[in-house]
PyMOL commands that place a pseudoatom at each C-alpha (Angstrom):
pseudoatom trace, name=CA, resn=UNK, resi=1, chain=A, elem=C, hetatm=0, pos=[180.459, -121.688, -12.324]
pseudoatom trace, name=CA, resn=UNK, resi=2, chain=A, elem=C, hetatm=0, pos=[179.765, -117.981, -12.795]
pseudoatom trace, name=CA, resn=UNK, resi=3, chain=A, elem=C, hetatm=0, pos=[180.812, -115.091, -10.562]
pseudoatom trace, name=CA, resn=UNK, resi=4, chain=A, elem=C, hetatm=0, pos=[179.141, -111.698, -10.232]
pseudoatom trace, name=CA, resn=UNK, resi=5, chain=A, elem=C, hetatm=0, pos=[180.768, -109.059, -8.060]
pseudoatom trace, name=CA, resn=UNK, resi=6, chain=A, elem=C, hetatm=0, pos=[178.008, -107.033, -6.447]
pseudoatom trace, name=CA, resn=UNK, resi=7, chain=A, elem=C, hetatm=0, pos=[178.302, -103.243, -6.679]
pseudoatom trace, name=CA, resn=UNK, resi=8, chain=A, elem=C, hetatm=0, pos=[175.746, -102.732, -3.916]
pseudoatom trace, name=CA, resn=UNK, resi=9, chain=A, elem=C, hetatm=0, pos=[177.570, -104.962, -1.421]
pseudoatom trace, name=CA, resn=UNK, resi=10, chain=A, elem=C, hetatm=0, pos=[181.316, -104.534, -1.128]
pseudoatom trace, name=CA, resn=UNK, resi=11, chain=A, elem=C, hetatm=0, pos=[183.391, -107.572, -0.266]
pseudoatom trace, name=CA, resn=UNK, resi=12, chain=A, elem=C, hetatm=0, pos=[180.969, -110.196, -1.575]
pseudoatom trace, name=CA, resn=UNK, resi=13, chain=A, elem=C, hetatm=0, pos=[180.503, -112.128, -4.787]
pseudoatom trace, name=CA, resn=UNK, resi=14, chain=A, elem=C, hetatm=0, pos=[177.474, -114.037, -6.049]
pseudoatom trace, name=CA, resn=UNK, resi=15, chain=A, elem=C, hetatm=0, pos=[178.588, -117.438, -7.332]
pseudoatom trace, name=CA, resn=UNK, resi=16, chain=A, elem=C, hetatm=0, pos=[176.292, -119.582, -9.440]
pseudoatom trace, name=CA, resn=UNK, resi=17, chain=A, elem=C, hetatm=0, pos=[177.266, -123.245, -9.345]
pseudoatom trace, name=CA, resn=UNK, resi=18, chain=A, elem=C, hetatm=0, pos=[176.119, -125.154, -12.425]
pseudoatom trace, name=CA, resn=UNK, resi=19, chain=A, elem=C, hetatm=0, pos=[176.244, -128.747, -13.612]
pseudoatom trace, name=CA, resn=UNK, resi=20, chain=A, elem=C, hetatm=0, pos=[175.193, -129.886, -17.091]
pseudoatom trace, name=CA, resn=UNK, resi=21, chain=A, elem=C, hetatm=0, pos=[172.520, -132.523, -17.653]
pseudoatom trace, name=CA, resn=UNK, resi=22, chain=A, elem=C, hetatm=0, pos=[175.288, -134.912, -18.785]
pseudoatom trace, name=CA, resn=UNK, resi=23, chain=A, elem=C, hetatm=0, pos=[176.206, -135.613, -15.139]
pseudoatom trace, name=CA, resn=UNK, resi=24, chain=A, elem=C, hetatm=0, pos=[173.280, -138.050, -15.234]
pseudoatom trace, name=CA, resn=UNK, resi=25, chain=A, elem=C, hetatm=0, pos=[172.169, -137.492, -11.645]
pseudoatom trace, name=CA, resn=UNK, resi=26, chain=A, elem=C, hetatm=0, pos=[168.801, -137.234, -9.950]
pseudoatom trace, name=CA, resn=UNK, resi=27, chain=A, elem=C, hetatm=0, pos=[170.083, -134.988, -7.148]
pseudoatom trace, name=CA, resn=UNK, resi=28, chain=A, elem=C, hetatm=0, pos=[173.099, -132.709, -6.785]
pseudoatom trace, name=CA, resn=UNK, resi=29, chain=A, elem=C, hetatm=0, pos=[174.518, -130.798, -3.820]
pseudoatom trace, name=CA, resn=UNK, resi=30, chain=A, elem=C, hetatm=0, pos=[177.464, -128.402, -3.742]
pseudoatom trace, name=CA, resn=UNK, resi=31, chain=A, elem=C, hetatm=0, pos=[179.632, -129.149, -0.704]
pseudoatom trace, name=CA, resn=UNK, resi=32, chain=A, elem=C, hetatm=0, pos=[182.689, -127.224, 0.407]
pseudoatom trace, name=CA, resn=UNK, resi=33, chain=A, elem=C, hetatm=0, pos=[184.514, -125.021, 2.842]
pseudoatom trace, name=CA, resn=UNK, resi=34, chain=A, elem=C, hetatm=0, pos=[181.777, -122.368, 2.554]
pseudoatom trace, name=CA, resn=UNK, resi=35, chain=A, elem=C, hetatm=0, pos=[179.195, -124.729, 4.126]
pseudoatom trace, name=CA, resn=UNK, resi=36, chain=A, elem=C, hetatm=0, pos=[181.483, -126.850, 6.344]
pseudoatom trace, name=CA, resn=UNK, resi=37, chain=A, elem=C, hetatm=0, pos=[181.309, -129.744, 3.862]
pseudoatom trace, name=CA, resn=UNK, resi=38, chain=A, elem=C, hetatm=0, pos=[177.676, -130.399, 4.860]
pseudoatom trace, name=CA, resn=UNK, resi=39, chain=A, elem=C, hetatm=0, pos=[176.159, -132.706, 2.199]
pseudoatom trace, name=CA, resn=UNK, resi=40, chain=A, elem=C, hetatm=0, pos=[172.656, -131.401, 2.902]
pseudoatom trace, name=CA, resn=UNK, resi=41, chain=A, elem=C, hetatm=0, pos=[173.311, -127.644, 3.181]
pseudoatom trace, name=CA, resn=UNK, resi=42, chain=A, elem=C, hetatm=0, pos=[173.279, -126.469, -0.441]
pseudoatom trace, name=CA, resn=UNK, resi=43, chain=A, elem=C, hetatm=0, pos=[171.244, -128.555, -2.897]
pseudoatom trace, name=CA, resn=UNK, resi=44, chain=A, elem=C, hetatm=0, pos=[171.203, -127.567, -6.539]
pseudoatom trace, name=CA, resn=UNK, resi=45, chain=A, elem=C, hetatm=0, pos=[167.875, -127.089, -8.271]
pseudoatom trace, name=CA, resn=UNK, resi=46, chain=A, elem=C, hetatm=0, pos=[167.165, -129.170, -11.353]
pseudoatom trace, name=CA, resn=UNK, resi=47, chain=A, elem=C, hetatm=0, pos=[166.182, -127.135, -14.415]
pseudoatom trace, name=CA, resn=UNK, resi=48, chain=A, elem=C, hetatm=0, pos=[163.811, -128.216, -17.187]
pseudoatom trace, name=CA, resn=UNK, resi=49, chain=A, elem=C, hetatm=0, pos=[166.750, -129.077, -19.451]
pseudoatom trace, name=CA, resn=UNK, resi=50, chain=A, elem=C, hetatm=0, pos=[168.132, -131.521, -16.843]
pseudoatom trace, name=CA, resn=UNK, resi=51, chain=A, elem=C, hetatm=0, pos=[171.000, -129.300, -15.699]
pseudoatom trace, name=CA, resn=UNK, resi=52, chain=A, elem=C, hetatm=0, pos=[171.430, -128.170, -12.086]
pseudoatom trace, name=CA, resn=UNK, resi=53, chain=A, elem=C, hetatm=0, pos=[172.197, -124.806, -10.509]
pseudoatom trace, name=CA, resn=UNK, resi=54, chain=A, elem=C, hetatm=0, pos=[172.236, -122.816, -7.290]
pseudoatom trace, name=CA, resn=UNK, resi=55, chain=A, elem=C, hetatm=0, pos=[173.647, -119.441, -6.259]
pseudoatom trace, name=CA, resn=UNK, resi=56, chain=A, elem=C, hetatm=0, pos=[175.513, -118.438, -3.100]
pseudoatom trace, name=CA, resn=UNK, resi=57, chain=A, elem=C, hetatm=0, pos=[176.812, -115.102, -1.886]
pseudoatom trace, name=CA, resn=UNK, resi=58, chain=A, elem=C, hetatm=0, pos=[180.352, -115.562, -0.597]
pseudoatom trace, name=CA, resn=UNK, resi=59, chain=A, elem=C, hetatm=0, pos=[183.056, -113.328, 0.811]
pseudoatom trace, name=CA, resn=UNK, resi=60, chain=A, elem=C, hetatm=0, pos=[185.363, -112.067, -1.922]
pseudoatom trace, name=CA, resn=UNK, resi=61, chain=A, elem=C, hetatm=0, pos=[189.143, -112.276, -1.845]
pseudoatom trace, name=CA, resn=UNK, resi=62, chain=A, elem=C, hetatm=0, pos=[189.166, -115.899, -0.667]
pseudoatom trace, name=CA, resn=UNK, resi=63, chain=A, elem=C, hetatm=0, pos=[189.646, -119.392, -2.025]
pseudoatom trace, name=CA, resn=UNK, resi=64, chain=A, elem=C, hetatm=0, pos=[187.167, -122.162, -1.293]
pseudoatom trace, name=CA, resn=UNK, resi=65, chain=A, elem=C, hetatm=0, pos=[187.595, -125.904, -1.893]
pseudoatom trace, name=CA, resn=UNK, resi=66, chain=A, elem=C, hetatm=0, pos=[184.429, -127.665, -3.012]
pseudoatom trace, name=CA, resn=UNK, resi=67, chain=A, elem=C, hetatm=0, pos=[182.950, -130.676, -4.821]
pseudoatom trace, name=CA, resn=UNK, resi=68, chain=A, elem=C, hetatm=0, pos=[179.549, -131.818, -6.018]
pseudoatom trace, name=CA, resn=UNK, resi=69, chain=A, elem=C, hetatm=0, pos=[177.837, -134.716, -4.255]
pseudoatom trace, name=CA, resn=UNK, resi=70, chain=A, elem=C, hetatm=0, pos=[175.564, -136.575, -6.663]
pseudoatom trace, name=CA, resn=UNK, resi=71, chain=A, elem=C, hetatm=0, pos=[172.713, -138.894, -5.734]
pseudoatom trace, name=CA, resn=UNK, resi=72, chain=A, elem=C, hetatm=0, pos=[174.096, -139.269, -2.215]
pseudoatom trace, name=CA, resn=UNK, resi=73, chain=A, elem=C, hetatm=0, pos=[176.841, -141.580, -3.435]
pseudoatom trace, name=CA, resn=UNK, resi=74, chain=A, elem=C, hetatm=0, pos=[179.414, -140.032, -5.768]
pseudoatom trace, name=CA, resn=UNK, resi=75, chain=A, elem=C, hetatm=0, pos=[181.673, -136.998, -5.722]
pseudoatom trace, name=CA, resn=UNK, resi=76, chain=A, elem=C, hetatm=0, pos=[182.452, -134.922, -8.815]
pseudoatom trace, name=CA, resn=UNK, resi=77, chain=A, elem=C, hetatm=0, pos=[184.557, -131.849, -9.453]
pseudoatom trace, name=CA, resn=UNK, resi=78, chain=A, elem=C, hetatm=0, pos=[183.316, -128.729, -11.182]
pseudoatom trace, name=CA, resn=UNK, resi=79, chain=A, elem=C, hetatm=0, pos=[183.689, -128.984, -14.982]
pseudoatom trace, name=CA, resn=UNK, resi=80, chain=A, elem=C, hetatm=0, pos=[185.454, -125.561, -15.052]
pseudoatom trace, name=CA, resn=UNK, resi=81, chain=A, elem=C, hetatm=0, pos=[187.048, -124.824, -11.674]
pseudoatom trace, name=CA, resn=UNK, resi=82, chain=A, elem=C, hetatm=0, pos=[189.499, -122.003, -11.122]
pseudoatom trace, name=CA, resn=UNK, resi=83, chain=A, elem=C, hetatm=0, pos=[191.938, -124.809, -10.330]
pseudoatom trace, name=CA, resn=UNK, resi=84, chain=A, elem=C, hetatm=0, pos=[192.156, -128.315, -8.868]
pseudoatom trace, name=CA, resn=UNK, resi=85, chain=A, elem=C, hetatm=0, pos=[194.142, -129.256, -5.757]
pseudoatom trace, name=CA, resn=UNK, resi=86, chain=A, elem=C, hetatm=0, pos=[194.932, -132.650, -4.191]
pseudoatom trace, name=CA, resn=UNK, resi=87, chain=A, elem=C, hetatm=0, pos=[192.966, -133.638, -1.090]
pseudoatom trace, name=CA, resn=UNK, resi=88, chain=A, elem=C, hetatm=0, pos=[193.640, -136.069, 1.761]
pseudoatom trace, name=CA, resn=UNK, resi=89, chain=A, elem=C, hetatm=0, pos=[191.542, -138.791, 0.082]
pseudoatom trace, name=CA, resn=UNK, resi=90, chain=A, elem=C, hetatm=0, pos=[193.914, -139.163, -2.854]
pseudoatom trace, name=CA, resn=UNK, resi=91, chain=A, elem=C, hetatm=0, pos=[191.637, -137.339, -5.271]
pseudoatom trace, name=CA, resn=UNK, resi=92, chain=A, elem=C, hetatm=0, pos=[191.252, -133.652, -6.119]
pseudoatom trace, name=CA, resn=UNK, resi=93, chain=A, elem=C, hetatm=0, pos=[189.009, -130.812, -4.986]
pseudoatom trace, name=CA, resn=UNK, resi=94, chain=A, elem=C, hetatm=0, pos=[187.745, -127.979, -7.155]
pseudoatom trace, name=CA, resn=UNK, resi=95, chain=A, elem=C, hetatm=0, pos=[188.868, -124.523, -6.052]
pseudoatom trace, name=CA, resn=UNK, resi=96, chain=A, elem=C, hetatm=0, pos=[186.820, -121.349, -6.359]
pseudoatom trace, name=CA, resn=UNK, resi=97, chain=A, elem=C, hetatm=0, pos=[188.760, -118.074, -6.162]
pseudoatom trace, name=CA, resn=UNK, resi=98, chain=A, elem=C, hetatm=0, pos=[186.563, -115.116, -5.349]
for i in range(1, 98): cmd.bond("trace and resi %d" % i, "trace and resi %d" % (i + 1))
show_as sticks, trace
zoom trace
């Protein structure tokens, strides 16, 4: 996950969500508080090397919980989140701090 604070737009940050090819998935979606946990809202694009990525512009100065939804059946955390927090399902969510 990479963050770029935009000089032309105050109060926003461009976040690039990335997953390595080692996740061994055919499809990946980033799901979180920024898209109301909609598993169809933000698909990641597969690159030639098998990795996945997508970019979103989000409000800065906030924290967002999120996870990756792979192949419509399994949930994974970001490999390098800002932190992890417990969720109500007994697992953890990745946290993005903007």
